[in-house]
N, C-alpha and C positions, 0 to 999 in steps of 0.2 A: 663358463660366462667370465667375460673379461670387460673392464671399464676403463675408460679415461676421462681426465677432467684437465680444462684448460680455462684461462681468463685472459681477455682481450679488450683492447680499449680502439675501437674501430674509428676511423675518420668519415666513415658514410655507411649508412643500411647495409646490412647484409651479414653474410656469415664468411669468416676468413679461417684458414687452418688446415694443414694437410691432410687431416682426416675427414674433410668435408667434401660430399660430392658435389660436383656442378651441374648435375642432370637433374631438371625441374622433376617435381612429383608426378607420376605418371598415371595418376588416378583423373578420371573424367568424370563430371557431372554436369548433368543437363538438366535444367527445369523443365517440367512437363506441366506448364501453366495455361498454354494457350488453346483456343479451339473447342473449349468445354462447352458443353449443352447439358440441361438439367430439364427433367420432366417427372410428372406423377405417375406412379405405377399402379397404386391402388389406395383405396380411402374414400372419405367424404371431400372429395376434389371440390376446390371453389369455382365459381362460375367464371367460365372464361379460361379457365386453366386445364380443364381436362382434354389430354392428348396433345398439348402445346409444348414443344420444346424451346427453352429460353436460352440465351446465352449465358453462361455460368462463369463466375469468377472464382478463380483459385488462385490464392486462398480465400474461401469467401464462405458463404453459406445460403442456404435456399430463400431464406426471407430476403435477404437482400438482391438477390439475383430475380427475384418475383416482382421487387419493388423498382429495381432499375427496368424491369421489362413493361412497366406500367400495369401490370395486372392485380396488384394489390395496393392499398393506400398505406401511408407510412403508419407501422404499427406504432410508433411514439407519439400520435396526433390523438385527441380526443377520446373515442371510444374504440377506436381501430384494434386494438388488443383483441377485443371479442369478434371482430370480422373476421381477424387472421388465425383465429384458434384452430381452424381445420389443418393447418399446414402440419401442426406437430402430429397429427393423426394419420397421416399419409406416409407411404412408403414413395421414396424418389430414387431416380437413377440419373447419374452424372456419367458423361459419355465424351471421349475425345479420340482422335487419329492423330498419331504422330509418325513421321519416316524415320526407318532406320537402316544403316548399312554396316555390315563388320569392317567395310574399308574405313568408317569414319572412328573405329577404335582398333587400329591396327596392333597386334600382339597382346590385346587385353582378351583375357578369355573368359572372365568373370561378368556377369551384369546383372545388378540388382535394381529392383523397384523398391524406392524409400519413400515413404510418408511420414512426415514429422508430427502429423496430426489428422486423426479421422474423427468426425464427430456424426455418430459414436458406432451404431452397430453397422457393420458394414460388411459386404461381399465384394472382393476385388477380382475382376477377371480380365485377362489379358487374352485377346484373340479368341474368345469365347471358351477359356480354359479357365477354371476357377484358380486362382492363386492363393487366396486365404480369406478367412472370416476374423474380423476383429470385433471387439465390444468393449473398447476403452478409449476414451477421448483423450486420456492424460498420459497415453502411451506414444512412443515412436514404433515403427514397423520397418522391417527391411525383409524383401523377400527376392531370392535367386531366381531369375527369370530367362537366363541364358537360352533354355531349351524351349521357350516360348516365343522368341522375337524371330520374326521373319524379315527377310529382305525387302525393303519397299513399306508399304502402309502396315501400321498396326493398330490395333483397336483396343483402347484401354476403357473400362467400364468399371463404376464403382455404385453398388446397388445401396442405399441406407434405409433401414427398417424404421417404422414410425417409433420415434422416443416415446411417446405417452403411450401407446399399445404395448411396446417391449417393456417399459418400466411396470406396467400392470401385469404383464405376465409374469415376468420373474419375480414381483411380489409374491404371486401366487406360488411360484416353484420354489422359492427359497423359505417361504413363510412369512406371515405379516411381522412386522417390526415399527415401534412408533416412530414417527418424524413429524415435522411442522409444517407440511405442506398439503395441498389437495392432491398432488402426484405422488408415488412413492419413489421419490428420488434416490432413496439410499439402496434401491434394489440393482442400479446399474451405475459404472464408473462414467459418469457424466457431471459437468458443472451442474452443481445443486440448484444454485439460482437461476440457471436457464429455464427452469419450471415455474419462476415466481418467487418472491420472496415478501418480507414487510416492507420492502421498498423497491421491489424488482418486478417487471413486467413479466407475465406468464408466456414465454414465446419460445419452447424448446425447438431448436432448429436441427439441420443437418447440414453437413457440406465436408469439404476437404479444407479445414479450417487453417492449416500450416503447409507448408512447402510440400510438393511432391516432385520428385527427380529420377532421373536413370542415373546410375553411377556403374561406370566400367572401370575395371582395375585387373591386374594380375599379381601372383605372387603372394603379397600381405597387404593387408591394410590395418589402420588404426581402428579398432573395434570400440574402445573406450580409453580415454585420457583422463585422469583424476590429478591434477598439480594441488597438493597438500603444504601450503605453507606455514612455517612454525618461527618462533624467536624464542631466543634466550635473553630475557631482560634482566636489567640490573636491578638491585635491590630496592625494594619500594620504600618510600618515607614512613617512619614509623608512626604509630597513632598521635605523636604529639607534636611532630612536623607538619609545617605549611603544606599543602598540595600544590605545588608550583606546576609550571609547564613539565609535561612529560617528555622522557627522552626521543630525539628524532632519529636515532639509529641504533641498532642492535644486531649481534650475531643472527643470520638467520639461516633457514634452510629450506629448499624445495625437494619434497618427494614427489616424483611424478610416476604414479602408477599407471601403468600402460598394459592394455589387453589388445592382442593382436590376432586378427583372422587371416586364416590362409586360404589361399585358394587350393583346389584339389591338385594333389601332387607336389605342392610349394612347400616340402617339409624341410628345405636347407636352413642352414645357419642366417640369422639376421641381425643388423645392427639397428639399435635406436638411439637415436640422438636428440640430446635437450639443450637448447640455446635461451637462456636466460638474459634481457636486456634490460638494463637499469632505466629508470626514466631520466629525462634531461631535468636539470635544475640546477640553482644556485651558481650556476656558471661552470659546473664540472661537466665533463665529457662522459656521455654514457660509456657504460661497462657493459661488456658480454662475459656471461657466465656459462661454460658449456661442460656438457659430460655427455658420455657415450658408453651404451651397454651391448655387450654382445649376446644375442639369444641361440642357445645352441638348437640344433636341429630339432624340430617337432615342438619346441617350446612356445608357448603363447602368452606369457606374463614376464613382466619385469617391473622393478622399480629403479628410477634413475635418482640418484641423489645429488643436488647441487647446492654447495656450501657457499652462503654469501656473506663473507666475514663483517660487513659493513652495511647491513642491510638499512633501507629508509623505512621507517614506522610509517603504516597507514593507521590514520586517526580518524574517529566520527567528527562531523562538522563540529567547528568550535572548539576542538580540543588539539587541533594539529593539522597538518596536510594530508594529503591523501595519495603519495605516489604510487603508481601502478608499474609493474613490470611485465613487459611483453614476453610471450613464453612462445616458443615454437617446438614441436615436437616432430620428428621425422623418424620414418622407418624404410629400411631397404635390404635387401641381399647382401650379406657380408662378404668381404673379400678378404680372403686370409693374408695376412702381414708376417712376414719372416716364419712362415710354416704355422703360425697360430691362427686355426679358424676362428672365426665369429667376430671379427675385428674390422674396421674400416669398410664404410658401405661401398659397393659399386656404383649404386643409383638409388634416391629415394623414391619410393613408390607410392608412399602417402604422407600426409602433413597435416597436422592440427596446429592452429594459432590461438591465441587467447592472452588473456591478461590477468595478473593476481596482484596480490599485495601482502606485505608481511605485518602481521598483527596476532595478538593473542586474544581470544575472547572466551568468557567463562561467565558463568551464572551462580552468583553467590545466594545459596539458599539454607543459611547458617542460622540455628537456633539462637534466640538471644532471648533479653528480658520481654520483648513484646510479643514474641511468637516465632515465627519464621521468615526470614528475610526474602527478597526477590530482587536484586540487584545485579544488572547488566554491568560487567567490568570488561574494559577495553585495555589492553597493555596495563594491566594491574591497577587501572583507575577506575572508580567507581563512576557511571554515567547517570545522571538524573533524565530519565527519559523523557522528552516532550514529543509523544508520538500520535499518530493516527491509523485506525484500520484502514485497509485497501481493499475495495472489492474490484471487480472488472469494470474497467471505465465505460465499457459499452456491453450490453446484452450480446451483440454481434461481435465477438471479441476481436475477429480478425480486422476489424476497422480500426483496432488501437495500433497507430504507427509509432514509431520512434519519436517523431516530433508531439505527439499527443503525450506519450509518456514524460517527455522533455517538460511540456505546460504543465502537467499536474505537479511534475518534482519541482519546477518554478514556484507553484504556489505552496508547496509544502515547505520550501524555504523560506517564502515570504511570511509564513505563518511560524517561524523559528522552529520546525520542527527537526529532531533527528533519528527518529525511527518511523518505519511504516511497517505495520503488520499484515502480511497477505493472508488474509482471511480464508478458512478452509472450506467456504462453500462454492468458492469461484475456480480458479485455475491456478497451476503453477505458471507463474508470470513468465514472459518471454524475456529471451537474454537481454534485449534492450532495456528492460526495466532495471535489470541487476547491474547492468555494465554503466548505466546512467548514476543509479544509487552509488556504485564504487567510485564514480567521479567525483560525485558532489559530497561525501562522507554520510550519505543518509544511511543509518543501520536498515536492516531489513530482518524480518522474522518471518520464516515461511511456515505456515500450518500445511500438513499434509491433508489432501482432499476428504476431510470427514467433518460434517456440520450439523449438529442438532438434531441428530438421529441414532437409533440403533442400526447396525451393520451386522449381516451375518457373517460368521467366520468360515463358513462351509464353501467348499467349491460349487461353482466355478471362480466364485467371487475373490477368495483368497489369493489364488495365483495371480489373478489380474492385479491386485493391490500390490502384490510384493513386487511384479515387474514394474507396476507404475513408480513405486518407491525407487527401484534401484535405477530406473531412467532419470528421475528427477535428481536425486541425490547425486548421481555421476555428473549430470549436465551443470549443477549449479556450485559444486563446491569448490571452484576456483575464485569465486569472488568474495572479497574480504568484507563487504558489506554485510553479507548475509553471518549474524550472529546467534541465532537460534532456530532450531527445528522445534515443532510443536506437534503432537500427533494428533489433536482433533481440536475442534470447536464445542464446548460446552457437554460433550457426551457423557463423560464422568459424572458431572453435576446432575444432568438430565436424568441418568439412571439411579441416581442418590434421591432425587428430589422431585422429579417430575410425573410420577406414578409409572414409570417404566416397568418396574420389575414385576408388577401382577399381569400386565398385558404380555409381558415376554413370555410366562408361564415356562421359564428354563432355558429358554433358546439364547443362544450366543447373541452380544450385541457389541461387540467390536473390542472388548477390553484387552482380548489378546493381540490385536493389531497395535494398541498403544502402549502395552506394557511389556510385550516381548518382540513381535515381528519388527516393527518400525525403528525402535530402538536398536535391535541388533543389524539392522540394513544401516543404519545411521553409524554405527561402529565400525562397522566392516568397511564401508564405503567413505567414511569421513574422519570422524574421530577428533577433528580439530576445533569443533564447536558443541555447545551442549544441546540436550534434547529434553523436552518434558512431555508427558503423555497428553496433556490436554490443557485447555484454558478455560476457565479457571483452574488453578492447580494449587494444591495446599502443601505439597512436598511429599504426601502420604496418602495410601488409600485409608488409612485408619482415621484421617481429620477431614471432615466434610470439605469437598472440592472448593467450594465458595466461601470459607471460612476468612473473615476479613484480616484476621490477626496471622495469617498463614498463607506465603505466596502471594499468586495473582488472584484478583478479584473481578467480577463482572458485577455492576452496579444498574439494575432495572427497576427496581421497586420505584424509585423516585418518579421516573416517568411514567409509570403505568399505574401508581398509585398515590404517590404523595406530592412533593413539591420539590423544586430544585434548591431552595433555601436550605432542605435538610442534608444536602451534600456533605456539609460542615459536621454532622453527627458523627461520622465514621471516619478512621484513620486507617484505611487500608495499606498494607505494605506495599502493594503495587497495583494499580487500577487498570486493567487490561481491556475494558471495554465499559463505555457509558455515553450518554448522549442525550440530547434534546432536540425534536423535531423544529423544523421550519419549512416554510414554502421554498420553492426556487425563485431566482430574482425574477423581478417583474416582467422584463423583456422574454424570459424562456418560459414564464409560466403563460404569458399571453399568446406566444407563438403556438405551445403545445395543447392549450385548451381554448378553445373557441366558444365558450358557451355564451349566450346573450340572452338574459344577464348573466354575467359571472359572478358568482358568489360561493362562500366556502363550501356550501352543499350542492352546488349547481352540477349536473350530470357527469361531466368531464373532470370536474374537480374531485369528485369521489373516485372516479376511475384512476385518477393520479394521486391517491391517498392509500397506501396499502397496509397501513398499522391498522390492526383490530381496534375499534373505536377510536381512531387516530385524532379525528375533529374534536371529540369531547374531551380526550386527553390535552390536546393544544388549548381548548378553552380552559379547563381547568387548572392547568398550570399557567395560564394567562392572569386570569382575574383575580388571585391574590395579590398581583401587582400593580397592573392598571387594569382600567375598565374594558370590557369587550367592544371593540368599535362596532357600528353597523355599516359603515362604508368600506366597500371591498378594498380601496387602496389604503385605508387606515387598519383594516385587518391584516393586509400583506405586511405593513411595517410593523404592526403590533408584534406578530408572530416571529418575523425576522429579528427584531430587537429581542424579544423574549429567548429565543434560542440561544443568541451570542451571549447575553448576560449570563445565562443559566450556566452554560460551559465554562465561561470566564470565570465564575464563580466556584467551580468546582476545580479549576486548574490551579487558581490562586491558593484555594485551601490545602489541596495536597502538596504545592510546593512549600507551604508553610510548615509543613510537618517532616521536610527533610532533616535527617536522612532516615528517620523512621519509615516514612514513605518515599519509595525511590522510581516512582513514574505514572506516568498519565498517558494511556493510549485512547484517544477520543473515538468514539463510533461518529462518524467515519470521515474519511477525507472527501471523497468522491463519490460519484452516481452514476449508474449505467444507463439513465435515461431520465427525461424530465419528470420528476415526481417531488411531491412534499416528503421529505426526509431528514435524518439525522445529518447530513452532509455538511461540509463547509464550502464546497464547491458543487454548483447545480449540474444537471445532466447535461448542459449545453457548455460546460467548462467555465461558467462565470462565477466569481468568488461571490458568496454571501457574506452578510456582515459577521457572520461567526468566525471566516478566516481571519479578520482583523481583530476580533477580539481574542483569538488564539495568539495572533503575533504579540500583542500586549502582555498576555499571562505567560508567554515563553520569553518574554525579554530576558537577557542575560544577566541585567541588573533589575530586580524586582523589588517594589516596596508595596506593602500590602496591609491592610488593618483586618484583623481577625478575631473572631469572638472566642473565650475560654470560659470554661467553668472555673468554680473557686479553686479546683485542685490542680489547675493548668490544662486539663484535658478538653475535648471538645464538648460541646454544650448540650448534645444529643436530644435535642428538641426542646429543651428549656430556655427561657431567656438569660442572655449571657451574664456572668457576673462579673466579669471584666474584659476590656478591650487590649489587643496587644499591636504592635507594630512588628512584621517579621521584615527582614530585610535578607533577600536572598541574593547571592553573589555566584553566578555561575560564569565565571571567568578564571584565569589563572593569575588574577593580580589581586592582592589584599584591598578592601573598599573599607576606608575610614572616612568619619567625619562627623558632622552634628544631625540628626534627625529633627526637623522642624514640625512640631505638632500644634495645630491650630483649630480651635473650634470657632465657628463662624455662623453667624445667620445667614439667610439666603441673600440677603443684601450685601452682604459681604463685610459686616460690621465684626470686629474682632469680639470674642466674648471671654476666650481662656487660650493660654499657650504655653508651651514648655518646649526645652531642647533636650534631646536626649543623645548623648554621644554613644557612637557605635564603631567597632572595628570586626569586620568581617572576613574569615580567612577566605583565600581563593577555594572555590567551589563549596562555599560554606553558607553558613545561614545565622543569623542572630535573631531573638525574639526579646522584644523591650515591652515592658508594662506601661500602658499609658496613665498617668495618675488620673485617679477618679476625679479630681476637681476638671480636669480637662475632658475626660472620658465621658463623664454623665451630662447630658443634655438638660437643660432647662424646658425645651420647646422642642420637643421630638419631632413635629411635624414642619419646623422651619428652621432647622440646624443641620450642620454637618461638619466632619472633622476632614481638614486637610493636612495630609502628612507628606514631606517631602525630603529628599536626599540628594544633593547634587543634580537637580533638575529632575530626578525621578519621583513621581507624584502618586499618591495614593488617596482615594477620597472614601469616606464612610458615612453614610445616610443613615440617620436613626429611624427612618420611618419609611414604608414601600411609597413610590411613587403616587400611587392612588390616595394614600392616607396623608400625604405631604401638601406643602403650601406651593408646590411649584406653579408659576404662572406662565400665561402664553408666551413664547419665546419672542423676544425683541432682539433682533439680528440686523445688523447694518453689514452689507454685502457689497462686495467690489470684485470683478471678475476681468481679467485682462489677459489677453495673449501671450503666450512664452513659447520659446523654442520647444518643439514637441507636443504642445497640449494648451492647457489653461491653467493659469493661477487663480483660485477664487479665495480670497481672504475674507473670514467671516469673524465679525466682533460682536460680542455680546453685550447689551445694556443690561439684562439680568441674568441669573443662574439659568444657563440651559444645560441639560443633560444630555448626553450620547449625541451630539450633532453628527449627522450622516449625511453623505450625497449619494444618493441612488441614480447614479450617472446614467446607467443603463437604459433608464426612461426617458432620456434625451435620445440616445442611440444605442442599440444593443452592444455595439463593440467599444463604447468608452468605458474607462477604468479609472478609480480614484484611489491614491496611494495611502489612504487612511479612513477610518470610520471610527465612531463611537468616542468622540471627543468631547468631554466635559467641560464647558466654560465658565468661568466664576465672572461675575460682573467686571466689564472691562477688558476681560482677557479676549485673545485674539488666535486665530488658527489659519493657517494657509494651506488648502487643500491643492492637489496638483491632479489635473485631469489630463489622461493620455488615451490614446487610440490611433487608428489609421487615419490617414488625411481625409479621407472620403468622410469618415465619421466625425472628424474635428470640424470638417466644413460646414456640417449641418446644425451643429450646435452653436448657439448664441447665448450671451450673459443672462438673459431674462429666463430662458429656459433652465440654465444650470442652476439658478438662484430662487427658482419658484417653489411654491410649497409642497408640490408633490414631489420634488427632487431633494429639496433640502430638509430633512426631518430631524426631529428629537423626539425626547421621552415627553417633554413638556406638551407636545401636540396632541399625545395619547390621552394625558389627563384633562387637558383644558378643553380639548375638542375644538379649538380656536383656528385650526387650518385644514380642515377636513375638507376634502375635494373629491368630487365624483370622478374616478378615473375612466377614462374614454379609451 
């Protein structure tokens, strides 16, 4: 084996150099997405569908095919979920014809049928000959079909078994294992939430859900490419040093692991070349680094090393830039040079292109005086995680386009997020998702596809799981945004605390996957980022998985049984799941649920509430804070408000305990259909008030008032002994100034005040105790604290809204047109809490730039309303400022602005 390395500065895109072939890659790829039909084979086929072949979309699913053909109602509306339940209990057949001729691929003797995704239990036939049987949605498949292709027309058929009946059969064959659904989703390798979840519709589908193509090639092809980037970082600042901006450059290295597949008889020497092109930026010209390796005859694997002496570092958003390097890997037969075999390609036969970034990612789980830390560290810098859990953005996942991913990530950025956790009950998300996160600096955490269940470790499941893990680790390793692999969601916790042990009666339940198989695959194929066996994870099987003092924690007792004010009782090292429910936006709700009358308990509303006793928990979590409204419009606003305030309270509490607590990952960013859920963005992609509450709580500079016990710890359910101001500075610059603390009556009269000087280090926080003469209210119901530093403000109310002296809102409004939308100025004549414009009630496509703004007497705020021209044309000033759109907490307490929603 020989190698060469060069570096050039080209003036135009392309590859230059004497050792570079000028012949284009010889592999031919032909998508087979056209002409498909689908029909039911057997099962309880719905009325009008028996014996009917419908046009089928590829990529696609049977539900969307039937919907497009007008044979089923939209599963997302009303109680249609029940009307289409028969689909998942049927077997289905997809069929197409395509023409082929050897003249189309001259000189190419290998022809492969490639499926990027089959959902799920499929039998593939080409020209009436069985090609393969598959049973895993999360894998890719490649089958050699050269002997089956015929000149002229070829028929390709894919038959799918009923996912419901297959899961039931496999559950019997493998043996019962506990899970949280009415279907044994854990008996097959299909997206768990496609069978329904406590926020998801029960609509298990089938179909060719990712691309299918015919690939023709000869000689050798790239079977897998794994670019693994590493950096040599400069020394980090010592513990007494200020954490200023991190370095922008460091020596880097790209190790490109290449596996080659050879066609029959193609055993000669090969050449593999890697070209790494630096990103454009700061006025410099791009630089190309190249390295080439020769593979001896018969060899099929190589590692190509590319040194980058001055690599631009990739940083999470808020910490630096996100430079991405283009990578091109080529393979072809080697051409002897000066009598040395295996150097200099004669022609490239296959090529892989992608992007990567140079950064170091690790997870600090060190023991300390509080237990065990859980800190994400990028390029040597601890990152306070402002994150959310991500679920599939549609039950029918093929409908999630790159533009839709981009829209959700826009909203994540709007909410100040820097990490998304891809939850293990869904899918391994598409390349588009990770590419967009790479570009934006949004860190990603990918669960392996295990959630809330025990899993058999016996065959055939074990082999499927290993193949699935290898596929997806290989596919995703190049992405710098990916900073953590996680083995499972809640499964170790479930075994320990959910009563699984007795029910399992000694059967395997997945621990071997999480502690042996998956970490071994990650170490073998990646090795550049950390792995945890599960979430929550304490760092050891000897410590309960959900111990608040050790590692990551999930918090669901408050939603299920307590109240959101109790979030302040615990100081977890890292909160990986928590949340509060709220309804979708009004326009989404009324589009998807058409009950008359519409009430919280009307039939369609209950179909779109999947949580056990969900409405009771919504009510119990609300009435401690505001009265339960009788009007549906007020109910909708109250529950939306309560969700936002609950989660904002939790996030500010967690940030106030940095660095003891180092992250918050809210459940959840998005929804997969219109439903009452924990999401910040509803199933139609509209932001709820929660998204704006998160933007406030995630602000880089945060001032918050928090209760503390006498010893400085959390109050743990007792009345607070004292109040403190916590100043959080998530920037690279020191923040200094005077914190002004005022105690006011609701009419704005000053009652007490103090000034507290503060200096907060970059990426640091400071805690200041409020003197008791300022912190103690004389009238709990009619006073509040107002704390400010450089225009950043925090409020503290001594009583819940329902127990306070809030009056009906007196607001003066002025709405005027501006470029791109409306400017709505709102001035308060009295104290008005959480002023919010629910502009989707005016038009579903309108958006507002902020929500939940509290105004003291005499204060004003200007909201900016935007949307498409057609939506803006339908808006008028009176509608924008009407009481059904312009909402506040005051309305929920006084009941003065209740209106019947029509």
